[in-house]
BAKOL-564132 format. One record per residue: residue number from 1; x, y, z of N, C-alpha, C in turn. Coordinates in Angstrom, 1 decimal, always signed. Example, Ala and Ser with C-alpha at 12.3 -4.5 7.8 and 13.67 -1.06 7.14 Angstrom:
2
<k: 1, n.east: +13.2, n.north: -5.7, n.up: +7.8, ca.east: +12.3, ca.north: -4.5, ca.up: +7.8, c.east: +13.2, c.north: -3.3, c.up: +7.8>
<k: 2, n.east: +12.8, n.north: -2.2, n.up: +7.1, ca.east: +13.7, ca.north: -1.1, ca.up: +7.1, c.east: +12.9, c.north: +0.0, c.up: +7.9>
//
This chain:
73
<k: 1, n.east: -19.9, n.north: +2.2, n.up: +10.8, ca.east: -18.5, ca.north: +2.5, ca.up: +11.1, c.east: -18.4, c.north: +3.9, c.up: +11.7>
<k: 2, n.east: -17.5, n.north: +4.0, n.up: +12.7, ca.east: -17.3, ca.north: +5.3, ca.up: +13.3, c.east: -16.4, c.north: +6.2, c.up: +12.4>
<k: 3, n.east: -16.7, n.north: +7.5, n.up: +12.4, ca.east: -15.9, ca.north: +8.4, ca.up: +11.7, c.east: -14.6, c.north: +8.8, c.up: +12.4>
<k: 4, n.east: -13.5, n.north: +9.0, n.up: +11.6, ca.east: -12.3, ca.north: +9.5, ca.up: +12.2, c.east: -11.4, c.north: +8.5, c.up: +12.9>
<k: 5, n.east: -11.7, n.north: +7.2, n.up: +12.9, ca.east: -10.8, ca.north: +6.2, ca.up: +13.5, c.east: -10.1, c.north: +5.3, c.up: +12.5>
<k: 6, n.east: -10.4, n.north: +5.4, n.up: +11.2, ca.east: -9.8, ca.north: +4.6, ca.up: +10.2, c.east: -8.7, c.north: +5.4, c.up: +9.5>
<k: 7, n.east: -7.6, n.north: +4.8, n.up: +9.2, ca.east: -6.5, ca.north: +5.5, ca.up: +8.4, c.east: -6.9, c.north: +5.8, c.up: +7.0>
<k: 8, n.east: -6.2, n.north: +6.8, n.up: +6.4, ca.east: -6.5, ca.north: +7.1, ca.up: +5.0, c.east: -6.1, c.north: +6.0, c.up: +4.1>
<k: 9, n.east: -6.9, n.north: +5.7, n.up: +3.1, ca.east: -6.6, ca.north: +4.7, ca.up: +2.1, c.east: -6.1, c.north: +5.4, c.up: +0.8>
<k: 10, n.east: -4.8, n.north: +5.4, n.up: +0.5, ca.east: -4.3, ca.north: +6.2, ca.up: -0.6, c.east: -3.7, c.north: +5.3, c.up: -1.7>
<k: 11, n.east: -3.4, n.north: +5.8, n.up: -2.8, ca.east: -2.7, ca.north: +5.1, ca.up: -3.9, c.east: -1.2, c.north: +4.9, c.up: -3.5>
<k: 12, n.east: -0.7, n.north: +3.7, n.up: -3.6, ca.east: +0.6, ca.north: +3.4, ca.up: -3.2, c.east: +1.5, c.north: +2.9, c.up: -4.3>
<k: 13, n.east: +2.7, n.north: +3.4, n.up: -4.3, ca.east: +3.7, ca.north: +2.9, ca.up: -5.3, c.east: +4.6, c.north: +1.8, c.up: -4.6>
<k: 14, n.east: +4.5, n.north: +0.6, n.up: -5.1, ca.east: +5.3, ca.north: -0.5, ca.up: -4.6, c.east: +6.6, c.north: -0.7, c.up: -5.4>
<k: 15, n.east: +7.8, n.north: -0.7, n.up: -4.8, ca.east: +9.0, ca.north: -0.9, ca.up: -5.5, c.east: +9.7, c.north: -2.1, c.up: -5.0>
<k: 16, n.east: +10.1, n.north: -3.0, n.up: -5.9, ca.east: +10.8, ca.north: -4.2, ca.up: -5.5, c.east: +12.3, c.north: -4.0, c.up: -5.7>
<k: 17, n.east: +13.1, n.north: -4.9, n.up: -5.0, ca.east: +14.5, ca.north: -4.9, ca.up: -5.1, c.east: +15.0, c.north: -5.2, c.up: -6.5>
<k: 18, n.east: +14.2, n.north: -5.9, n.up: -7.3, ca.east: +14.6, ca.north: -6.3, ca.up: -8.6, c.east: +14.4, c.north: -5.1, c.up: -9.6>
<k: 19, n.east: +13.8, n.north: -4.1, n.up: -9.2, ca.east: +13.5, ca.north: -2.9, ca.up: -10.1, c.east: +12.1, c.north: -2.8, c.up: -10.6>
<k: 20, n.east: +11.3, n.north: -3.8, n.up: -10.4, ca.east: +9.9, ca.north: -3.8, ca.up: -10.8, c.east: +9.1, c.north: -2.9, c.up: -9.8>
<k: 21, n.east: +8.2, n.north: -2.2, n.up: -10.4, ca.east: +7.3, ca.north: -1.3, ca.up: -9.6, c.east: +5.9, c.north: -1.4, c.up: -10.1>
<k: 22, n.east: +4.9, n.north: -1.2, n.up: -9.2, ca.east: +3.5, ca.north: -1.1, ca.up: -9.6, c.east: +2.7, c.north: -0.3, c.up: -8.6>
<k: 23, n.east: +1.5, n.north: +0.1, n.up: -9.0, ca.east: +0.7, ca.north: +0.9, ca.up: -8.2, c.east: -0.5, c.north: +0.1, c.up: -7.6>
<k: 24, n.east: -0.8, n.north: +0.3, n.up: -6.4, ca.east: -1.9, ca.north: -0.4, ca.up: -5.7, c.east: -2.5, c.north: +0.6, c.up: -4.7>
<k: 25, n.east: -3.3, n.north: +0.2, n.up: -3.8, ca.east: -3.8, ca.north: +1.0, ca.up: -2.7, c.east: -3.5, c.north: +0.5, c.up: -1.4>
<k: 26, n.east: -3.2, n.north: +1.3, n.up: -0.4, ca.east: -2.8, ca.north: +0.9, ca.up: +0.9, c.east: -2.9, c.north: +2.1, c.up: +1.8>
<k: 27, n.east: -2.5, n.north: +2.0, n.up: +3.1, ca.east: -2.6, ca.north: +3.1, ca.up: +4.0, c.east: -1.3, c.north: +3.8, c.up: +4.0>
<k: 28, n.east: -0.3, n.north: +3.3, n.up: +3.3, ca.east: +1.0, ca.north: +4.0, ca.up: +3.2, c.east: +1.2, c.north: +4.5, c.up: +1.8>
<k: 29, n.east: +1.8, n.north: +5.6, n.up: +1.5, ca.east: +2.0, ca.north: +6.1, ca.up: +0.2, c.east: +3.1, c.north: +5.4, c.up: -0.6>
<k: 30, n.east: +4.0, n.north: +4.8, n.up: +0.0, ca.east: +5.1, ca.north: +4.1, ca.up: -0.7, c.east: +5.6, c.north: +2.9, c.up: +0.1>
<k: 31, n.east: +5.8, n.north: +1.8, n.up: -0.6, ca.east: +6.3, ca.north: +0.5, ca.up: +0.0, c.east: +7.5, c.north: +0.0, c.up: -0.8>
<k: 32, n.east: +8.5, n.north: -0.5, n.up: -0.1, ca.east: +9.6, ca.north: -1.1, ca.up: -0.7, c.east: +9.7, c.north: -2.6, c.up: -0.3>
<k: 33, n.east: +9.7, n.north: -3.5, n.up: -1.2, ca.east: +9.7, ca.north: -4.9, ca.up: -0.9, c.east: +10.9, c.north: -5.6, c.up: -1.5>
<k: 34, n.east: +11.3, n.north: -6.8, n.up: -0.9, ca.east: +12.5, ca.north: -7.5, ca.up: -1.4, c.east: +12.1, c.north: -8.4, c.up: -2.6>
<k: 35, n.east: +11.0, n.north: -9.0, n.up: -2.6, ca.east: +10.6, ca.north: -10.0, ca.up: -3.6, c.east: +9.2, c.north: -9.7, c.up: -4.1>
<k: 36, n.east: +9.0, n.north: -9.7, n.up: -5.4, ca.east: +7.6, ca.north: -9.5, ca.up: -5.9, c.east: +7.3, c.north: -10.6, c.up: -6.9>
<k: 37, n.east: +6.2, n.north: -10.5, n.up: -7.6, ca.east: +5.8, ca.north: -11.5, ca.up: -8.5, c.east: +6.7, c.north: -11.6, c.up: -9.7>
<k: 38, n.east: +7.4, n.north: -10.6, n.up: -10.0, ca.east: +8.3, ca.north: -10.6, ca.up: -11.2, c.east: +9.6, c.north: -11.4, c.up: -10.9>
<k: 39, n.east: +10.0, n.north: -11.5, n.up: -9.6, ca.east: +11.3, ca.north: -12.2, ca.up: -9.3, c.east: +11.1, c.north: -13.3, c.up: -8.3>
<k: 40, n.east: +9.9, n.north: -13.6, n.up: -7.8, ca.east: +9.7, ca.north: -14.7, ca.up: -6.9, c.east: +9.8, c.north: -16.1, c.up: -7.6>
<k: 41, n.east: +10.5, n.north: -17.0, n.up: -7.0, ca.east: +10.7, ca.north: -18.3, ca.up: -7.7, c.east: +9.4, c.north: -19.1, c.up: -8.0>
<k: 42, n.east: +8.4, n.north: -18.9, n.up: -7.2, ca.east: +7.1, ca.north: -19.6, ca.up: -7.5, c.east: +6.5, c.north: -19.2, c.up: -8.8>
<k: 43, n.east: +6.6, n.north: -17.9, n.up: -9.1, ca.east: +6.0, ca.north: -17.3, ca.up: -10.3, c.east: +6.9, c.north: -17.4, c.up: -11.5>
<k: 44, n.east: +8.2, n.north: -17.3, n.up: -11.3, ca.east: +9.2, ca.north: -17.4, ca.up: -12.4, c.east: +9.6, c.north: -18.8, c.up: -12.8>
<k: 45, n.east: +9.6, n.north: -19.7, n.up: -11.9, ca.east: +10.0, ca.north: -21.1, ca.up: -12.2, c.east: +11.5, c.north: -21.2, c.up: -12.0>
<k: 46, n.east: +12.2, n.north: -20.1, n.up: -11.6, ca.east: +13.7, ca.north: -20.2, ca.up: -11.4, c.east: +14.0, c.north: -20.3, c.up: -10.0>
<k: 47, n.east: +14.9, n.north: -21.1, n.up: -9.6, ca.east: +15.3, ca.north: -21.3, ca.up: -8.2, c.east: +16.4, c.north: -20.2, c.up: -7.9>
<k: 48, n.east: +16.1, n.north: -19.5, n.up: -6.8, ca.east: +17.0, ca.north: -18.4, ca.up: -6.4, c.east: +17.2, c.north: -18.4, c.up: -4.9>
<k: 49, n.east: +18.4, n.north: -18.5, n.up: -4.4, ca.east: +18.6, ca.north: -18.4, ca.up: -3.0, c.east: +19.0, c.north: -17.0, c.up: -2.6>
<k: 50, n.east: +18.3, n.north: -16.5, n.up: -1.6, ca.east: +18.7, ca.north: -15.2, ca.up: -1.1, c.east: +19.4, c.north: -15.5, c.up: +0.2>
<k: 51, n.east: +20.7, n.north: -15.5, n.up: +0.1, ca.east: +21.6, ca.north: -15.9, ca.up: +1.3, c.east: +22.3, c.north: -14.6, c.up: +1.8>
<k: 52, n.east: +21.9, n.north: -14.3, n.up: +3.0, ca.east: +22.6, ca.north: -13.2, ca.up: +3.7, c.east: +23.4, c.north: -13.7, c.up: +4.8>
<k: 53, n.east: +24.6, n.north: -13.3, n.up: +4.9, ca.east: +25.6, ca.north: -13.6, ca.up: +5.9, c.east: +25.9, c.north: -15.1, c.up: +6.0>
<k: 54, n.east: +25.9, n.north: -15.8, n.up: +4.8, ca.east: +26.3, ca.north: -17.2, ca.up: +4.8, c.east: +25.4, c.north: -18.1, c.up: +5.6>
<k: 55, n.east: +24.1, n.north: -17.9, n.up: +5.7, ca.east: +23.2, ca.north: -18.7, ca.up: +6.5, c.east: +23.1, c.north: -20.2, c.up: +6.0>
<k: 56, n.east: +23.1, n.north: -20.3, n.up: +4.6, ca.east: +23.0, ca.north: -21.7, ca.up: +4.1, c.east: +24.3, c.north: -22.5, c.up: +4.4>
<k: 57, n.east: +25.5, n.north: -21.9, n.up: +4.3, ca.east: +26.7, ca.north: -22.6, ca.up: +4.6, c.east: +26.7, c.north: -22.9, c.up: +6.1>
<k: 58, n.east: +26.3, n.north: -22.0, n.up: +6.9, ca.east: +26.3, ca.north: -22.2, ca.up: +8.4, c.east: +25.3, c.north: -23.4, c.up: +8.7>
<k: 59, n.east: +24.2, n.north: -23.5, n.up: +8.1, ca.east: +23.2, ca.north: -24.5, ca.up: +8.3, c.east: +23.9, c.north: -25.9, c.up: +7.9>
<k: 60, n.east: +24.4, n.north: -25.9, n.up: +6.7, ca.east: +25.0, ca.north: -27.2, ca.up: +6.2, c.east: +26.2, c.north: -27.6, c.up: +7.1>
<k: 61, n.east: +27.0, n.north: -26.7, n.up: +7.5, ca.east: +28.1, ca.north: -27.1, ca.up: +8.4, c.east: +27.6, c.north: -27.6, c.up: +9.7>
<k: 62, n.east: +26.6, n.north: -27.0, n.up: +10.2, ca.east: +26.0, ca.north: -27.4, ca.up: +11.5, c.east: +25.4, c.north: -28.8, c.up: +11.5>
<k: 63, n.east: +24.7, n.north: -29.1, n.up: +10.4, ca.east: +24.0, ca.north: -30.4, ca.up: +10.3, c.east: +24.7, c.north: -31.4, c.up: +9.5>
<k: 64, n.east: +25.9, n.north: -31.2, n.up: +9.1, ca.east: +26.7, ca.north: -32.1, ca.up: +8.4, c.east: +27.3, c.north: -33.2, c.up: +9.3>
<k: 65, n.east: +27.5, n.north: -34.3, n.up: +8.8, ca.east: +28.1, ca.north: -35.4, ca.up: +9.6, c.east: +27.1, c.north: -36.1, c.up: +10.5>
<k: 66, n.east: +27.5, n.north: -36.4, n.up: +11.7, ca.east: +26.7, ca.north: -37.2, ca.up: +12.6, c.east: +25.9, c.north: -36.4, c.up: +13.6>
<k: 67, n.east: +25.6, n.north: -35.2, n.up: +13.3, ca.east: +24.8, ca.north: -34.4, ca.up: +14.2, c.east: +23.4, c.north: -35.0, c.up: +14.2>
<k: 68, n.east: +22.9, n.north: -35.2, n.up: +15.4, ca.east: +21.5, ca.north: -35.7, ca.up: +15.6, c.east: +21.4, c.north: -37.2, c.up: +15.6>
<k: 69, n.east: +22.5, n.north: -37.9, n.up: +15.4, ca.east: +22.5, ca.north: -39.3, ca.up: +15.4, c.east: +23.0, c.north: -39.9, c.up: +16.8>
<k: 70, n.east: +22.4, n.north: -39.5, n.up: +17.8, ca.east: +22.8, ca.north: -39.9, ca.up: +19.1, c.east: +22.2, c.north: -41.3, c.up: +19.4>
<k: 71, n.east: +23.0, n.north: -42.2, n.up: +20.0, ca.east: +22.5, ca.north: -43.5, ca.up: +20.3, c.east: +21.7, c.north: -43.5, c.up: +21.6>
<k: 72, n.east: +20.6, n.north: -44.1, n.up: +21.5, ca.east: +19.7, ca.north: -44.2, ca.up: +22.7, c.east: +20.2, c.north: -45.5, c.up: +23.5>
<k: 73, n.east: +20.3, n.north: -45.3, n.up: +24.8, ca.east: +20.9, ca.north: -46.4, ca.up: +25.5, c.east: +20.4, c.north: -46.5, c.up: +26.9>
//
């Protein structure tokens, strides 16, 4: 490997939006994440929707009714 072309590998504090934090190693000294293993539905078994700006309601209203049921003729 060439010297001087790789970034520094430092201890990193990772902070989640749920309040959980842990230490790992990365090229950045601090990371902020939205979902971690303490609050992710796959690991907790709880279903949680992260809905920003009403995207779920917008999707349901768009695809409700006869949308996509065009007759071929």
